[in-house]
C-alpha positions in Angstrom: -4.7 18.1 26.2 -2.4 15.1 26.6 -0.3 14.3 23.5 0.7 10.7 24.2 3.6 10.6 21.7 5.4 13.2 23.9 5.0 11.1 27.1 7.4 8.6 28.6 6.1 5.4 30.0 6.1 6.9 33.5 4.2 10.0 32.3 1.6 7.7 30.7 1.2 6.0 34.1 0.7 9.4 35.7 -1.9 10.3 33.1 -3.8 7.0 33.5 -3.9 7.5 37.3 -5.8 10.7 36.7 -8.1 9.0 34.2 -9.0 6.2 36.6 -9.8 8.8 39.4 -12.1 10.6 36.9 -13.8 7.3 36.1 -14.7 6.8 39.8 -12.2 4.2 41.0 -11.1 4.6 44.6 -7.7 4.5 46.4 -5.9 5.0 43.0 -2.2 5.0 43.5 0.9 3.9 41.7 3.0 0.9 42.8 6.6 1.4 43.7 8.4 1.8 40.4 11.7 0.3 41.6 10.0 -2.9 42.6 7.6 -3.3 39.6 6.3 -6.8 39.6 4.0 -6.4 36.7 1.7 -3.9 38.2 1.9 -0.1 37.6 -1.3 1.2 39.3 -3.3 -0.2 42.2 -6.9 0.9 42.8 -10.3 -0.4 44.1 -13.8 -0.6 42.8 -17.2 -1.4 44.4 -19.2 -4.0 42.5 -22.6 -5.2 43.8 -21.7 -3.8 47.3 -18.3 -5.6 47.4 -15.0 -3.9 47.3 -12.6 -5.4 44.8 -8.9 -4.6 44.0 -7.9 -3.8 40.4 -4.2 -4.3 39.4 -3.3 -2.3 36.3 -0.4 -2.7 33.9 0.2 0.3 31.6 1.8 -0.2 28.1 2.6 2.9 26.0 3.4 0.7 22.9 2.1 -0.1 19.5 1.3 -3.7 20.2 0.7 -5.8 23.4 1.1 -9.6 23.1 0.0 -12.5 25.3 3.0 -12.6 27.7 2.1 -9.2 29.1 -1.4 -10.5 30.0 0.1 -13.6 31.5 2.5 -11.6 33.6 -0.3 -9.4 34.9 -2.4 -12.4 35.7 0.4 -13.8 37.9 0.8 -10.3 39.5 -2.9 -10.4 40.4 -2.6 -13.8 41.9 0.3 -12.8 44.1 -1.0 -9.4 45.1 -1.7 -9.3 48.9 -5.3 -8.2 49.2 -8.0 -9.4 51.5 -10.9 -9.7 49.0 -11.6 -10.3 45.3 -9.3 -8.9 42.8 -8.8 -8.6 39.0 -6.4 -7.2 36.5 -6.5 -4.6 33.7 -4.0 -3.9 30.9 -4.3 -0.5 29.3 -2.4 0.4 26.1 -2.2 3.2 23.6 -1.8 0.7 20.9 -3.6 -2.6 20.2 -3.7 -6.2 21.5 -2.7 -9.2 19.5 -5.3 -11.9 18.9 -3.6 -14.4 21.2 -3.6 -11.7 24.0 -7.3 -11.1 23.5 -8.1 -14.8 23.5 -6.1 -15.4 26.7 -7.8 -12.6 28.5 -11.2 -13.9 27.3 -10.5 -17.3 28.9 -9.5 -15.6 32.1 -12.9 -13.9 32.3 -12.3 -10.2 31.6 -13.9 -8.1 34.3 -14.8 -11.0 36.6 -13.0 -11.9 39.8 -9.5 -13.1 38.9 -9.9 -12.1 35.3 -8.0 -9.5 33.2 -9.7 -6.7 31.3 -8.1 -5.2 28.2 -8.4 -1.5 27.2 -6.8 -0.5 23.9 -6.3 2.9 22.2 -9.8 2.9 20.8 -11.3 2.3 24.3 -9.1 5.1 25.6 -10.5 7.5 23.0 -14.1 6.6 24.1 -13.2 7.0 27.8 -11.5 10.4 27.1 -14.7 11.6 25.3 -16.8 10.4 28.2 -14.8 12.2 30.9 -14.0 15.3 28.9 -10.3 14.7 28.6 -8.4 15.6 25.4 -6.3 12.5 24.8 -4.6 12.8 21.4 -2.0 11.0 19.4 -1.8 8.8 16.3 -2.6 5.7 18.3 -5.5 7.1 20.2 -7.2 9.2 17.5 -6.9 6.8 14.7 -6.9 3.1 15.5 -8.3 1.8 12.2 -9.3 -1.9 11.8 -10.7 -1.6 8.3 -8.9 -1.9 5.0 -10.0 -1.9 1.4 -10.1 -5.5 0.2 -6.7 -6.4 -1.2 -8.0 -9.1 -3.5 -10.8 -9.7 -6.0 -13.8 -11.2 -4.2 -14.0 -14.1 -6.7 -10.3 -14.5 -7.8 -7.2 -15.8 -6.1 -4.5 -13.7 -4.6 -2.2 -14.2 -7.5 -4.8 -13.6 -10.3 -3.5 -10.0 -11.1 0.0 -11.4 -11.7 -1.2 -14.1 -14.1 -3.4 -11.5 -15.9 -0.4 -9.2 -16.2 1.8 -11.8 -18.0 -1.0 -13.1 -20.2 0.1 -11.0 -23.2 3.8 -11.7 -22.9 4.7 -13.8 -25.9 6.3 -17.3 -25.5 5.5 -17.3 -21.7 3.1 -20.1 -20.9 1.1 -19.4 -17.7 1.8 -22.9 -16.4 5.5 -22.0 -16.4 4.9 -19.1 -14.0 6.0 -20.0 -10.4 3.9 -19.0 -7.4 4.7 -15.3 -6.7 6.1 -14.1 -3.3 3.4 -11.6 -2.4 3.5 -9.0 0.4 1.0 -6.3 1.3 1.6 -3.0 2.9 -1.4 -1.3 4.5 -1.0 2.4 3.8 -3.1 4.7 6.0 -5.5 7.1 4.2 -8.2 9.4 5.4 -11.2 10.7 3.4 -12.6 14.0 4.7 -15.9 15.1 3.3 -16.7 18.8 3.8 -19.1 21.5 2.9 -17.8 25.0 2.2 -20.5 27.7 2.2 -19.8 31.5 2.2 -21.3 34.7 0.9 -19.1 37.7 0.1 -20.6 41.2 0.0 -19.5 44.7 -0.6 -21.4 48.0 -0.7 -22.8 47.0 -4.1 -24.2 43.7 -2.8 -23.2 40.0 -3.2 -20.1 39.6 -5.4 -19.4 35.9 -4.8 -21.1 32.9 -3.4 -19.6 29.5 -2.4 -21.5 26.3 -1.9 -19.0 23.5 -2.6 -18.9 19.8 -1.5 -15.5 18.2 -1.4 -14.2 14.7 -0.7 -10.5 15.2 0.2 -8.5 12.0 0.2 -5.3 12.2 2.2 -2.3 9.9 2.4 -1.9 9.8 6.2 1.4 8.2 7.1 4.2 9.6 9.3 5.5 11.8 6.5 2.5 14.1 7.0 -0.8 14.5 5.1 -0.6 14.6 1.3 -3.5 14.9 -1.1 -4.1 11.7 -3.1 -5.0 12.2 -6.7 -5.8 10.2 -9.8 -6.5 6.5 -9.6 -5.5 6.3 -5.9 -8.1 8.9 -5.0 -10.8 7.1 -6.9 -10.0 3.8 -5.2 -10.2 5.3 -1.7 -13.1 7.8 -2.2 -15.4 5.1 -3.8 -18.1 4.5 -1.2 -18.9 1.1 -2.7 -15.4 -0.3 -2.6 -15.4 -3.5 -0.6 -13.7 -3.5 2.8 -12.4 -6.1 5.2 -12.2 -6.1 9.0 -8.6 -6.7 9.9 -9.6 -8.3 13.2 -11.8 -11.0 11.7 -10.0 -11.5 8.4 -6.2 -11.5 9.2 -4.2 -11.0 6.1 -1.3 -13.1 7.4 -3.1 -16.2 6.2 -3.2 -15.0 2.6 0.0 -13.0 2.1 3.7 -13.9 2.7 4.3 -10.6 4.5 2.0 -8.0 6.0 3.1 -4.5 7.1 0.7 -2.1 8.7 1.9 1.5 8.7 0.9 3.9 11.4 -1.3 7.0 11.0 0.8 10.1 11.3 -1.6 12.4 13.1 -4.9 12.6 15.0 -8.3 13.0 13.5 -8.4 16.5 14.9 -5.1 17.4 13.2 -6.3 16.0 9.9 -9.6 18.0 10.1 -7.7 21.2 10.8 -5.3 20.5 7.9 -8.3 19.8 5.6 -10.0 23.1 6.6 -6.9 25.1 5.8 -6.5 23.3 2.5 -10.1 23.9 1.5 -9.9 27.5 2.5 -6.9 27.9 0.2 -8.5 25.9 -2.6 -11.7 28.0 -2.6 -10.0 31.4 -2.3 -10.5 33.4 -5.4 -10.1 37.0 -6.6 -13.3 38.7 -7.8 -13.4 41.8 -10.0 -16.5 44.0 -9.7 -17.6 47.5 -10.5 -18.5 49.8 -7.6 -21.3 52.3 -7.4 -19.0 55.0 -8.7 -18.3 53.0 -11.8 -14.8 52.3 -10.7 -13.4 48.7 -11.1 -12.3 46.9 -8.0 -11.0 43.5 -7.0 -11.4 41.6 -3.8 -9.9 38.4 -2.5 -12.7 36.2 -1.3 -11.2 33.8 1.3 -13.5 31.5 3.3 -13.2 31.6 7.1 -12.7 28.5 9.2 -16.3 28.6 10.2 -17.3 28.6 6.5 -15.9 25.0 6.2 -17.9 22.3 7.8 -16.4 18.8 8.2 -19.2 16.3 7.6 -17.2 13.1 8.1 -13.8 11.7 8.4 -13.2 8.1 7.3 -9.9 6.4 8.0 -9.1 3.2 6.0 -6.0 1.3 5.0 -5.2 1.2 1.3 -3.5 -2.2 0.4 -0.3 -1.9 -1.7 0.2 -5.4 -3.0 3.7 -6.3 -4.1 4.4 -9.6 -6.0 7.8 -10.8 -7.0 8.5 -13.7 -9.5 11.8 -15.3 -10.5 12.1 -16.5 -14.0 15.5 -18.0 -14.9 18.1 -15.4 -14.1 15.7 -12.5 -13.6 13.4 -11.2 -10.9 10.2 -9.4 -11.8 8.0 -7.1 -9.7 4.3 -6.4 -10.2 2.7 -4.1 -7.7 -0.6 -2.3 -7.4 -3.0 -0.5 -5.1 -6.1 -2.7 -4.6 -9.8 -2.1 -3.7 -11.5 -5.5 -4.3 -12.0 -5.9 -8.1 -10.4 -2.5 -8.8 -6.7 -1.7 -8.8 -4.1 0.7 -10.1 -0.7 -0.6 -11.1 2.4 1.0 -9.5 5.1 -1.3 -10.9 5.0 -3.7 -13.9 8.3 -5.5 -14.5 6.7 -7.8 -17.0 6.3 -5.0 -19.6 9.8 -3.6 -19.5 12.7 -4.8 -21.6 15.5 -6.1 -19.3 18.1 -5.0 -21.7 17.1 -1.4 -22.6 14.4 -0.6 -20.2 11.8 0.0 -23.0 8.4 0.1 -21.3 6.2 1.2 -24.2 6.9 -1.5 -26.8 4.1 -3.0 -28.9 5.0 -6.5 -27.8 7.2 -8.2 -25.2 8.7 -11.7 -25.6 10.0 -14.2 -23.0 13.3 -15.9 -23.5 13.1 -19.4 -22.1 16.9 -19.7 -22.4 17.7 -17.2 -19.7 14.3 -16.0 -18.3 14.4 -12.5 -19.7 11.5 -10.5 -21.1 12.5 -8.3 -24.0 11.3 -5.7 -26.5 11.3 -6.6 -30.3 14.8 -5.0 -30.7 16.3 -7.5 -28.3 14.3 -10.5 -29.4 15.7 -12.8 -32.1 14.8 -16.2 -33.5 17.0 -19.1 -32.5 18.2 -20.5 -35.8 18.3 -24.2 -35.0 15.1 -24.5 -33.0 13.1 -21.6 -34.3 12.2 -20.3 -30.8 12.6 -16.7 -29.4 16.0 -16.0 -27.8 17.2 -12.6 -26.5 20.3 -10.8 -27.6 21.7 -10.9 -24.1 22.2 -14.6 -23.7 22.4 -15.8 -27.4 25.6 -17.2 -28.9 26.1 -15.7 -32.3 27.9 -16.5 -35.6 27.8 -15.3 -39.2 26.5 -17.4 -42.0 26.3 -16.0 -45.6 27.4 -12.7 -44.1 24.3 -12.6 -41.7 24.3 -12.9 -37.9 22.5 -16.0 -36.6 21.5 -16.5 -32.9 21.7 -19.7 -30.9 20.8 -20.8 -27.4 24.3 -22.1 -26.7 27.5 -23.2 -28.3 26.2 -26.7 -28.7 23.4 -25.5 -31.0 25.8 -23.3 -32.9 28.1 -26.2 -33.6 25.2 -28.3 -34.6 24.1 -25.7 -37.2 27.7 -25.3 -38.5 27.7 -29.0 -39.4 24.2 -28.6 -41.0 25.4 -25.5 -42.9 28.5 -27.2 -44.2 26.3 -30.0 -45.8 23.9 -27.5 -47.5 24.0 -26.9 -51.2 25.3 -23.6 -52.2 21.9 -22.1 -53.0 20.6 -23.3 -49.6 23.6 -21.6 -47.9 22.8 -18.4 -49.9 19.2 -18.5 -48.6 20.6 -18.0 -45.0 20.8 -14.4 -46.1 17.7 -13.8 -48.3 18.6 -10.1 -48.9 22.1 -11.0 -50.0 20.8 -13.8 -52.2 18.2 -11.6 -53.8 20.8 -9.0 -54.4 23.1 -11.5 -56.0 20.3 -12.7 -58.3 19.4 -9.2 -59.3 23.1 -8.4 -60.0 23.3 -11.5 -62.2 20.2 -10.5 -64.2 21.6 -7.0 -64.7 24.9 -8.5 -65.9 23.2 -10.8 -68.3 21.2 -7.9 -69.7 24.3 -5.8 -70.2 26.2 -8.7 -71.9 23.2 -9.5 -74.1 23.0 -5.9 -75.2 26.7 -5.8 -76.0 26.4 -8.9 -78.1 23.3 -7.6 -79.8 21.1 -10.4 -78.5 18.5 -8.0 -77.1 
């Protein structure tokens, strides 16, 4: 077994030399490493009775771009060989679209062309020649992702939907979000666990369970996905996209694709152990001598049958919007029309962090979104203003809130010209109390004078 993650670039060349020999190529040898001119392995093949040289470049990297293919094409052209020749680039990772397009124009396996073999091709070759060739790149080279957007809605539709119930925030005032997507690797393993446990009294326990185990499959190691995330990934009807034919870079401001952390074989083995543990149970039974016993029934590895393993990327969409002085984040896992929210900055008070309020209100003065406790009414204009940016003053012993000092001064002038009863109404509770006190006083006086 060759674990490619543990190999150096030179070790990878040694391995590929053996692979090409097993594939039937002739005169396979490595070029002089100290004078590498873009060719790592030299070999020959016989095509339609003609002998042809093949110049190979080995790249033990995540991504191979167009300049590597161009370099090898030049190396093929300058290689001193009396006969037809072609090139071959082999990588444990993947080729960029420009690299593939350039190789296609050169002609691939034709004379003078350059053939490309990526990690997926290596996996197929390894299976064909009976070679165990494992690592994250080889075993899982996934080109499918759950659809990161609704099939009939725009990229930013979830953000506009999220802010729809924020009071005083017109949708037309919302700027275009900066939206990134991270493709997080997942693996769904479907398995059947069947076992029969017997003692001298007969069968005491049977197992016949079907499971769909959804794993988060990044470099931190497998973790069982639960809840909404599991439902998104395990849904067989969730729409998917081909990352080769539908590049996300055209729709999102930034795209990050995380690597799978292990091989399919390792995920299968991990799942078997997990399911054995999950289905282990202690059974109590009565023996033939009327004595009570207990037995731990643990399935064996052979009792767990892996039916399928399905790798797919789960899109984690992260949108950011700036409103006035504040930045807001709205993030979610997506699977076409379905999604589960992971961050919602639009429903969280910027002043106290309250995220369970009945309503949230936008302050156009500073751009904050606030809970009712931190939302006031601007006295001069009658619009919402938050306690964080408002200028305050007291009128009729009651605090009033203003957008700025200019508005406060304008209201001071207005207040000074009010009649006394109008000023009193700036504090209705105080005015009502004063009226009530006056009525009580009149009643007391009237009683003392014998009027009532």
